[in-house]
Every structure is written in structure tokens, then in C-alpha cells.
Kinemage of the C-alpha trace (Angstrom):
@kinemage 1
@onewidth
@group {chain A} dominant
@subgroup {mainchain}
@vectorlist {calphas} color= white
{ca unk a 1} P -7.518 0.171 -10.434
{ca unk a 2} L -9.424 2.214 -7.482
{ca unk a 3} L -11.230 4.764 -7.130
{ca unk a 4} L -12.907 6.713 -4.324
{ca unk a 5} L -16.518 7.057 -5.508
{ca unk a 6} L -20.154 8.412 -4.744
{ca unk a 7} L -21.591 6.591 -7.288
{ca unk a 8} L -20.592 4.366 -10.602
{ca unk a 9} L -21.100 4.759 -14.377
{ca unk a 10} L -18.982 2.207 -15.851
{ca unk a 11} L -15.808 -0.073 -14.769
{ca unk a 12} L -13.750 -2.298 -16.823
{ca unk a 13} L -11.664 -5.331 -15.713
{ca unk a 14} L -9.123 -5.922 -18.085
{ca unk a 15} L -6.943 -8.820 -17.623
{ca unk a 16} L -3.558 -9.692 -18.917
{ca unk a 17} L -3.702 -13.122 -19.513
{ca unk a 18} L -7.212 -14.466 -21.865
{ca unk a 19} L -9.631 -16.337 -19.729
{ca unk a 20} L -13.344 -15.599 -19.710
{ca unk a 21} L -14.832 -14.047 -16.615
{ca unk a 22} L -18.380 -14.227 -16.281
{ca unk a 23} L -20.300 -11.597 -14.971
{ca unk a 24} L -21.338 -10.338 -11.762
{ca unk a 25} L -24.401 -12.611 -10.334
{ca unk a 26} L -26.234 -9.408 -8.628
{ca unk a 27} L -28.918 -7.219 -10.175
{ca unk a 28} L -26.809 -3.883 -11.743
{ca unk a 29} L -28.895 -1.201 -10.451
{ca unk a 30} L -26.052 1.547 -10.780
{ca unk a 31} L -22.969 -0.462 -12.318
{ca unk a 32} L -22.616 -1.064 -16.271
{ca unk a 33} L -19.491 -3.266 -17.225
{ca unk a 34} L -17.071 -4.579 -19.641
{ca unk a 35} L -14.696 -7.369 -19.327
{ca unk a 36} L -11.968 -7.484 -21.764
{ca unk a 37} L -8.749 -9.115 -22.434
{ca unk a 38} L -5.982 -6.450 -22.252
{ca unk a 39} L -2.934 -5.817 -19.848
{ca unk a 40} L -4.231 -2.966 -17.275
{ca unk a 41} L -6.698 -2.931 -14.520
{ca unk a 42} L -8.894 0.142 -14.724
{ca unk a 43} L -12.278 1.561 -12.832
{ca unk a 44} L -13.953 5.393 -13.783
{ca unk a 45} L -16.192 6.860 -11.990
{ca unk a 46} L -18.247 9.592 -14.126
{ca unk a 47} L -20.622 11.790 -11.398
{ca unk a 48} L -20.934 12.087 -8.029
{ca unk a 49} L -24.260 12.934 -5.938
{ca unk a 50} L -23.030 16.090 -5.743
{ca unk a 51} L -21.642 18.927 -6.930
{ca unk a 52} L -19.618 19.903 -3.496
{ca unk a 53} L -18.282 16.118 -3.688
{ca unk a 54} L -15.620 16.343 -6.836
{ca unk a 55} L -15.154 13.309 -8.991
{ca unk a 56} L -11.244 11.682 -7.236
{ca unk a 57} L -9.807 11.062 -10.984
{ca unk a 58} L -6.455 8.517 -10.470
{ca unk a 59} L -4.016 7.776 -13.224
{ca unk a 60} L -2.582 4.735 -13.724
{ca unk a 61} L 1.174 5.177 -13.900
{ca unk a 62} L 3.408 2.196 -15.684
{ca unk a 63} L 6.743 2.268 -14.300
{ca unk a 64} L 9.866 -0.067 -14.895
{ca unk a 65} L 12.194 -0.910 -12.894
{ca unk a 66} L 16.098 -1.202 -13.570
{ca unk a 67} L 14.921 -5.229 -14.309
{ca unk a 68} L 12.745 -4.019 -16.626
{ca unk a 69} L 10.209 -5.747 -14.439
{ca unk a 70} L 6.919 -3.432 -14.478
{ca unk a 71} L 5.681 -1.499 -11.045
{ca unk a 72} L 2.177 -0.234 -11.362
{ca unk a 73} L 1.080 2.335 -9.463
{ca unk a 74} L -1.931 5.094 -8.717
{ca unk a 75} L -0.651 8.738 -8.924
{ca unk a 76} L -3.415 10.917 -7.069
{ca unk a 77} L -2.980 14.009 -9.415
{ca unk a 78} L -3.687 17.166 -7.465
{ca unk a 79} L -1.581 19.501 -10.013
{ca unk a 80} L 1.013 20.148 -6.978
{ca unk a 81} L 4.788 20.646 -8.247
{ca unk a 82} L 5.182 18.634 -4.745
{ca unk a 83} L 4.464 14.741 -4.862
{ca unk a 84} L 4.465 11.522 -1.816
{ca unk a 85} L 5.580 8.272 -2.626
{ca unk a 86} L 3.413 5.521 -0.238
{ca unk a 87} L 5.099 2.310 0.269
{ca unk a 88} L 2.814 -0.766 1.197
{ca unk a 89} L 4.096 -3.926 3.316
{ca unk a 90} L 4.557 -7.427 3.638
{ca unk a 91} L 1.566 -9.507 1.201
{ca unk a 92} L -0.530 -6.031 0.651
{ca unk a 93} L -1.041 -3.855 -1.808
{ca unk a 94} L -1.441 -0.091 -2.808
{ca unk a 95} L -4.730 -1.146 -2.551
{ca unk a 96} L -3.927 -1.578 1.351
{ca unk a 97} L -6.893 0.613 3.177
{ca unk a 98} L -3.565 2.545 4.952
{ca unk a 99} L -2.475 3.470 1.482
{ca unk a 100} L -6.161 4.994 -0.175
{ca unk a 101} L -6.490 6.624 3.068
{ca unk a 102} L -3.277 8.442 3.357
{ca unk a 103} L -2.924 9.289 -0.557
{ca unk a 104} L -6.872 10.678 0.243
{ca unk a 105} L -5.918 12.680 2.982
{ca unk a 106} L -3.474 13.652 0.627
{ca unk a 107} L -5.080 15.358 -2.041
{ca unk a 108} L -7.510 16.559 0.081
{ca unk a 109} L -4.751 19.108 1.503
{ca unk a 110} L -4.184 19.356 -2.015
{ca unk a 111} L -0.725 17.124 -2.487
{ca unk a 112} L -0.101 14.697 -4.912
{ca unk a 113} L 0.366 11.354 -4.290
{ca unk a 114} L 1.560 8.206 -5.580
{ca unk a 115} L 1.213 4.440 -4.366
{ca unk a 116} L 2.153 1.816 -6.092
{ca unk a 117} L 3.145 -2.351 -5.392
{ca unk a 118} L 6.786 -3.050 -5.365
{ca unk a 119} L 7.201 -5.708 -7.678
{ca unk a 120} L 5.932 -9.066 -7.817
{ca unk a 121} L 2.935 -7.712 -5.872
{ca unk a 122} L -0.774 -5.903 -6.904
{ca unk a 123} L -3.093 -9.010 -6.400
{ca unk a 124} L -6.256 -6.803 -4.701
{ca unk a 125} L -7.820 -4.211 -6.581
{ca unk a 126} L -10.532 -1.768 -3.848
{ca unk a 127} L -13.814 0.014 -4.694
{ca unk a 128} L -15.313 2.326 -2.863
{ca unk a 129} L -18.602 3.224 -3.088
{ca unk a 130} L -21.535 5.669 -1.531
{ca unk a 131} L -24.458 4.018 -1.976
{ca unk a 132} L -24.254 0.227 -2.662
{ca unk a 133} L -27.356 -1.122 -0.637
{ca unk a 134} L -29.768 -1.616 -3.710
{ca unk a 135} L -26.935 -3.106 -5.865
{ca unk a 136} L -25.436 -6.301 -3.259
{ca unk a 137} L -26.889 -5.840 0.076
{ca unk a 138} L -27.607 -9.562 0.037
{ca unk a 139} L -24.390 -10.986 -0.548
{ca unk a 140} L -21.008 -10.669 1.855
{ca unk a 141} L -19.269 -12.335 -0.596
{ca unk a 142} L -19.720 -12.976 -4.465
{ca unk a 143} L -17.572 -15.479 -6.297
{ca unk a 144} L -16.808 -15.206 -10.034
{ca unk a 145} L -16.555 -18.477 -12.001
{ca unk a 146} L -12.878 -17.779 -12.911
{ca unk a 147} L -11.866 -17.271 -8.685
{ca unk a 148} L -11.970 -13.740 -8.601
{ca unk a 149} L -13.687 -13.264 -5.245
{ca unk a 150} L -15.480 -10.104 -3.880
{ca unk a 151} L -15.816 -8.991 -0.210
{ca unk a 152} L -17.890 -7.032 1.158
{ca unk a 153} L -17.600 -4.442 4.427
{ca unk a 154} L -19.729 -1.415 5.345
{ca unk a 155} L -17.878 1.626 6.788
{ca unk a 156} L -17.578 4.824 8.600
{ca unk a 157} L -15.858 6.890 6.458
{ca unk a 158} L -13.069 8.693 8.348
{ca unk a 159} L -13.335 12.498 9.223
{ca unk a 160} L -11.127 13.703 6.395
{ca unk a 161} L -13.897 12.044 3.373
{ca unk a 162} L -16.308 14.939 5.592
{ca unk a 163} L -18.838 15.063 2.170
{ca unk a 164} L -19.426 10.892 2.831
{ca unk a 165} L -21.780 10.276 5.221
{ca unk a 166} L -20.917 6.126 4.885
{ca unk a 167} L -19.102 4.458 2.185
{ca unk a 168} L -18.913 0.932 1.747
{ca unk a 169} L -15.657 -1.155 -0.006
{ca unk a 170} L -15.887 -3.934 -2.546
{ca unk a 171} L -12.050 -5.775 -2.282
{ca unk a 172} L -11.733 -8.084 -4.804
{ca unk a 173} L -8.654 -10.705 -4.813
{ca unk a 174} L -6.930 -11.952 -7.548
{ca unk a 175} L -5.467 -15.812 -6.496
{ca unk a 176} L -2.817 -16.175 -9.299
{ca unk a 177} L -2.421 -12.564 -10.906
{ca unk a 178} L -0.213 -9.783 -9.790
{ca unk a 179} L -0.648 -6.307 -11.962
{ca unk a 180} L 2.880 -4.919 -10.654
{ca unk a 181} L 5.822 -7.837 -12.684
{ca unk a 182} L 8.073 -9.851 -11.440
{ca unk a 183} L 8.185 -12.697 -8.527
{ca unk a 184} L 6.535 -12.198 -4.933
{ca unk a 185} L 9.605 -13.182 -2.832
{ca unk a 186} L 9.210 -13.211 1.464
{ca unk a 187} L 12.796 -10.712 1.577
{ca unk a 188} L 13.222 -8.119 -1.172
{ca unk a 189} L 14.060 -5.276 1.065
{ca unk a 190} L 17.218 -4.127 -1.416
{ca unk a 191} L 15.532 -5.192 -4.204
{ca unk a 192} L 11.857 -3.187 -3.259
{ca unk a 193} L 14.324 -0.176 -2.543
{ca unk a 194} L 15.350 -0.267 -5.465
{ca unk a 195} L 11.809 -0.107 -7.448
{ca unk a 196} L 10.910 3.056 -4.754
{ca unk a 197} L 14.406 4.341 -6.690
{ca unk a 198} L 12.813 3.995 -9.816
{ca unk a 199} L 9.765 5.354 -9.171
{ca unk a 200} L 11.733 8.433 -7.591
{ca unk a 201} L 13.765 8.633 -10.692
{ca unk a 202} L 10.141 8.522 -13.335
{ca unk a 203} L 8.642 11.021 -10.780
{ca unk a 204} L 11.987 13.666 -10.991
{ca unk a 205} L 12.387 13.307 -14.477
{ca unk a 206} L 9.630 14.449 -14.875
{ca unk a 207} L 10.327 17.672 -13.428
{ca unk a 208} L 8.001 17.041 -10.028
{ca unk a 209} L 9.655 17.213 -6.646
{ca unk a 210} L 9.107 13.719 -4.394
{ca unk a 211} L 8.803 16.161 -1.452
{ca unk a 212} L 8.404 12.730 1.308
{ca unk a 213} L 8.339 8.901 1.032
{ca unk a 214} L 6.308 6.758 3.203
{ca unk a 215} L 5.479 3.032 4.161
{ca unk a 216} L 4.395 0.846 6.316
{ca unk a 217} L 5.015 -2.233 8.355
{ca unk a 218} L 7.236 -3.764 5.880
{ca unk a 219} L 7.128 -0.400 3.614
{ca unk a 220} L 8.163 1.605 6.480
{ca unk a 221} L 11.609 -0.590 6.664
{ca unk a 222} L 11.736 -0.352 2.871
{ca unk a 223} L 12.021 3.566 2.896
{ca unk a 224} L 14.397 3.876 6.107
{ca unk a 225} L 16.581 1.663 3.679
{ca unk a 226} L 15.942 3.540 0.547
{ca unk a 227} L 17.117 6.739 2.599
{ca unk a 228} L 20.666 4.887 3.868
{ca unk a 229} L 21.503 4.623 0.372
{ca unk a 230} L 20.856 7.347 -1.651
{ca unk a 231} L 20.538 10.518 0.028
{ca unk a 232} L 18.462 12.295 -2.162
{ca unk a 233} L 15.131 11.932 -0.350
{ca unk a 234} L 14.923 14.424 3.177
{ca unk a 235} L 11.589 13.267 4.164
{ca unk a 236} L 10.868 9.984 5.334
{ca unk a 237} L 8.129 8.958 7.137
{ca unk a 238} L 7.923 5.500 8.835
{ca unk a 239} L 4.626 3.768 9.620
{ca unk a 240} L 5.047 0.694 11.799
{ca unk a 241} L 8.386 -0.530 10.415
{ca unk a 242} L 10.541 -3.153 12.385
{ca unk a 243} L 14.195 -2.327 13.938
{ca unk a 244} L 14.834 -5.830 14.660
{ca unk a 245} L 14.218 -8.295 10.957
{ca unk a 246} L 15.916 -10.985 12.537
{ca unk a 247} L 12.403 -10.669 15.427
{ca unk a 248} L 8.770 -12.478 13.917
{ca unk a 249} L 10.085 -15.540 11.873
{ca unk a 250} L 9.073 -17.686 14.629
{ca unk a 251} L 5.857 -16.170 15.543
{ca unk a 252} L 5.053 -15.975 11.866
{ca unk a 253} L 5.645 -19.343 10.820
{ca unk a 254} L 6.725 -22.019 13.385
{ca unk a 255} L 9.906 -22.314 15.991
{ca unk a 256} L 10.962 -25.179 13.565
{ca unk a 257} L 10.721 -23.034 10.782
{ca unk a 258} L 14.379 -23.209 10.539
{ca unk a 259} L 14.668 -26.384 10.565
{ca unk a 260} L 12.067 -26.696 7.294
{ca unk a 261} L 13.828 -24.184 5.567
{ca unk a 262} L 17.022 -26.311 5.571
{ca unk a 263} L 15.342 -28.575 2.340
{ca unk a 264} L 15.743 -24.874 -0.051
{ca unk a 265} L 12.276 -23.136 0.539
{ca unk a 266} L 8.750 -23.714 2.468
{ca unk a 267} L 5.164 -23.268 1.180
{ca unk a 268} L 3.445 -21.485 3.611
{ca unk a 269} L -0.353 -22.988 3.339
{ca unk a 270} L -4.043 -21.569 3.607
{ca unk a 271} L -7.051 -23.764 3.584
{ca unk a 272} L -7.316 -23.194 0.135
{ca unk a 273} L -3.344 -24.217 -0.907
{ca unk a 274} L -0.210 -23.317 -0.893
{ca unk a 275} L -0.826 -19.144 -0.002
{ca unk a 276} L 3.036 -18.596 -1.180
{ca unk a 277} L 6.542 -19.954 -1.109
{ca unk a 278} L 9.715 -19.076 1.212
{ca unk a 279} L 12.760 -19.688 -0.222
{ca unk a 280} L 15.746 -19.851 1.559
{ca unk a 281} L 17.730 -17.421 -0.385
{ca unk a 282} L 15.142 -14.184 0.598
{ca unk a 283} L 15.014 -15.579 4.231
{ca unk a 284} L 18.411 -15.142 4.997
{ca unk a 285} L 18.321 -11.707 2.978
{ca unk a 286} L 15.586 -10.716 5.128
{ca unk a 287} L 18.420 -12.564 8.644
{ca unk a 288} L 21.335 -10.847 7.285
{ca unk a 289} L 19.923 -6.931 6.483
{ca unk a 290} L 20.801 -4.968 9.712
{ca unk a 291} L 18.280 -1.868 9.979
{ca unk a 292} L 20.352 -0.641 12.997
{ca unk a 293} L 23.895 -0.075 10.701
{ca unk a 294} L 21.483 1.538 7.936
{ca unk a 295} L 19.635 3.483 10.268
{ca unk a 296} L 22.935 5.334 11.288
{ca unk a 297} L 23.633 6.064 7.082
{ca unk a 298} L 20.212 8.220 7.490
{ca unk a 299} L 21.857 11.570 7.062
{ca unk a 300} L 21.323 14.125 9.184
{ca unk a 301} L 19.597 16.682 7.262
{ca unk a 302} L 16.996 13.604 6.240
{ca unk a 303} L 14.308 13.851 8.408
{ca unk a 304} L 12.353 11.258 9.707
{ca unk a 305} L 9.339 10.519 11.306
{ca unk a 306} L 8.216 7.436 13.332
{ca unk a 307} L 4.807 6.702 13.841
{ca unk a 308} L 3.767 3.410 15.840
{ca unk a 309} L 0.588 1.893 17.937
{ca unk a 310} L 0.937 0.917 20.930
{ca unk a 311} L -1.090 -1.916 20.940
{ca unk a 312} L 0.768 -3.229 17.619
{ca unk a 313} L 0.298 -7.132 17.677
{ca unk a 314} L 2.680 -8.183 14.788
{ca unk a 315} L 5.087 -5.810 15.600
{ca unk a 316} L 5.734 -4.238 18.868
{ca unk a 317} L 6.242 -0.617 19.371
{ca unk a 318} L 9.439 -1.082 21.200
{ca unk a 319} L 10.900 -1.408 17.719
{ca unk a 320} L 9.771 2.057 17.370
{ca unk a 321} L 11.916 3.710 20.349
{ca unk a 322} L 14.436 1.740 19.420
{ca unk a 323} L 14.562 3.931 16.020
{ca unk a 324} L 14.116 6.621 18.061
{ca unk a 325} L 17.550 6.361 19.397
{ca unk a 326} L 19.593 5.873 16.846
{ca unk a 327} L 18.368 8.226 13.738
{ca unk a 328} L 19.635 10.812 14.089
{ca unk a 329} L 17.145 13.586 12.747
{ca unk a 330} L 14.325 11.467 14.579
{ca unk a 331} L 10.524 12.359 15.642
{ca unk a 332} L 8.574 10.053 17.178
{ca unk a 333} L 4.708 9.777 17.292
{ca unk a 334} L 3.021 6.748 18.856
{ca unk a 335} L -1.018 6.510 18.964
{ca unk a 336} L -2.115 4.865 22.045
{ca unk a 337} L -4.157 2.022 21.141
{ca unk a 338} L -3.473 1.583 17.534
{ca unk a 339} L -3.240 -1.937 16.186
{ca unk a 340} L -0.887 -2.577 13.288
{ca unk a 341} L -3.609 -1.388 10.740
{ca unk a 342} L -4.146 1.035 12.740
{ca unk a 343} L -8.186 -0.710 12.081
{ca unk a 344} L -9.812 2.669 14.658
{ca unk a 345} L -6.839 5.255 14.021
{ca unk a 346} L -7.114 5.748 10.439
{ca unk a 347} L -7.877 8.975 10.724
{ca unk a 348} L -5.275 9.889 13.509
{ca unk a 349} L -2.550 8.383 11.490
{ca unk a 350} L -3.737 10.916 8.808
{ca unk a 351} L -3.898 13.255 10.795
{ca unk a 352} L -0.206 13.396 12.305
{ca unk a 353} L 1.422 11.851 8.572
{ca unk a 354} L -0.053 15.342 7.372
{ca unk a 355} L 0.929 17.834 10.206
{ca unk a 356} L 4.458 16.303 10.237
{ca unk a 357} L 4.452 16.836 6.079
{ca unk a 358} L 2.891 20.253 6.238
{ca unk a 359} L 5.409 21.360 8.323
{ca unk a 360} L 8.086 20.098 6.697
{ca unk a 361} L 7.148 21.613 3.174
{ca unk a 362} L 7.355 25.112 5.354
{ca unk a 363} L 10.666 24.616 5.989
{ca unk a 364} L 11.658 23.953 2.696
């Protein structure tokens, strides 16, 4: 579980399997931890350096989808009746930097947010801390004997984290563990839209108002597909979604990919071995999806904001222009200079999204 924090008193890694994890190989000046076999992953902050820096609590929420698979998410609870649902992209997780930053930005404005892992996803834990220098300054990558890897990077804080002069990020990747149940699939757009429906139903049954859904990259397509199918959400934010799902295949997998997958599947490999598998069925599901036709089914009363980086190296900015042509109640914002992950433009992205959502809340 991810927590934005100034200083930690304890954290716990609980894995669903019974494998024994060795202790971290660095001095524990600021952190105590325990590792136990259970069914959850959790991390908790006890205190901050100053009373002006509030403790940020996040609630781990488990929601079953219509297939009985448990979807795991983190609720940034502000006490607001309204809540925004955040959807990650392909091979990403709820701990993605964009998901976390948007959730924190919403939280700062008093708007609750929920970020979750689609079925078959969720292999990454990200820990944000204010003073980790004494603990891991000598370590750029810390590997546990179980195969977990901590990658360390230090970043300046975004403007909206004004109480933090700087913060540091630890990312823990679980090679064979996915927090949300189910099988990872290359396509799964329609299934992920159904996962989103299960999440929205959960909060509606809890007497919450889902005031908006937001998705990044593949998640952008998922929220648009949702709006075209269910017609119960009136504000949608598409961040860098792909208009033509037939494109991007050769760029990612090579020109001969369609020939190779005729055997039924293709294993995508990296230096460590098989990274993930693309089945012919999942590829055909993606290729059969027509985002143009789907967007034409989005009702006029549904407001859609599309945000896209002008320097997107994964999905060209022209895709955003195509969405703008066909979605009836649509606003387009191009972030000049931003790449696909908004690496140097997280603050601007958060500002654009917040301004739009606050406008729509006032209209409602």
C-alpha cells in the first residue's frame, strides 16, 4: 500500500504466499518493519515533522468484480460525498506516478479519490518519504533474496505538495505477484470497463457520488468505453488515450508480430526472461474495438475532457484531435512539450484536471 509521508514509524509487507522474505540490507535509522504471510500489502505513516504537514491516511479497499475477482485499490478519503475514480494504463498500476500525483492533488482540494488495479494487475508498491538520505543514500537498487527489487530515485516535489521541500521515492516491484486477482491480458479493454463498473457500483451503494472517472493511456480508452456503455457517469477525463487501437502494435512488438502470433501467443521477453504473454485472442479483442464508434455512443450530457502531451512518444497527439472531432460534449487541452507520462509536466497535468473537475462540480 502506498503512503505519502514525511517520516515512517513502521511498515509491513504481507504476501499471499508463504515465502520467507529476508530483511532489507541497509541501516534502519528511521524505519521499523515486519514481514508476515497474509493477504494484503500495507504501509502506514505515524507522524510528520510538523503539525503543518498533515498525516495522509489511505484506506485499502477490496472490491469484487463480476467474475468474483478481487480488485484492490486505495481510497484517499477526505470526507467528501463526491469521489473521483482513477484508472491506470497498460502494464501500469495504481502506484503509477501520475495516478498518485492526481490522487494527492484531488485530496488537497478536499475531493476524495480512489485508485485501483484492474484484474490481473498490481505488481508495484511506491513509498514516498521526505528524509531517506540517512537510510539509503548509498543504495540505488536494493534487492531482497526473494526477488523483490527496490529502485531509488530522488525528485523535487510538485508545486501542489507545497509542504514538502523535496521527497524521495522507493518503488518495489513484485515479479510474480499481482495484487488484484485475475490474469493479466494484453487487451481486456471491455473487461476493464466492467471492472470499473464494479468499482463505481461499490461506491454508489456506499452512498457516494462518483463525480468523475479518469484514465491515463489505456485507462483513457477504458473510461471512454465505460461512458459509451453505461451512461451513468457525467464527467470523464481521458488522459493520453489512443483513438485508433489498430496502431501501436508494430511499434511495440515489431512488424512481423502478426505472423508470429498465428501460433496462438507470443511471449514478450526482456533480459530477465518472459515479461508477459500476448495471446491471439487478446490481440484480436483490441483490434476489433472501434473507439470511433464507441465515442459516438457517449451521450451529450456526458462531459469529456481530453488531455494530451504535444510530445507524446507513445500515442501521437493527433489521436486527441480525433476524439475532439467526434465526442459531442468535449473539451481538449494540449500540454505543450509533455511526453506520454508527463515526466516534467505533472504539476500542469494536475492543474488542468483539477480546474476542469472543479468547474463541473460547480455546474452540478
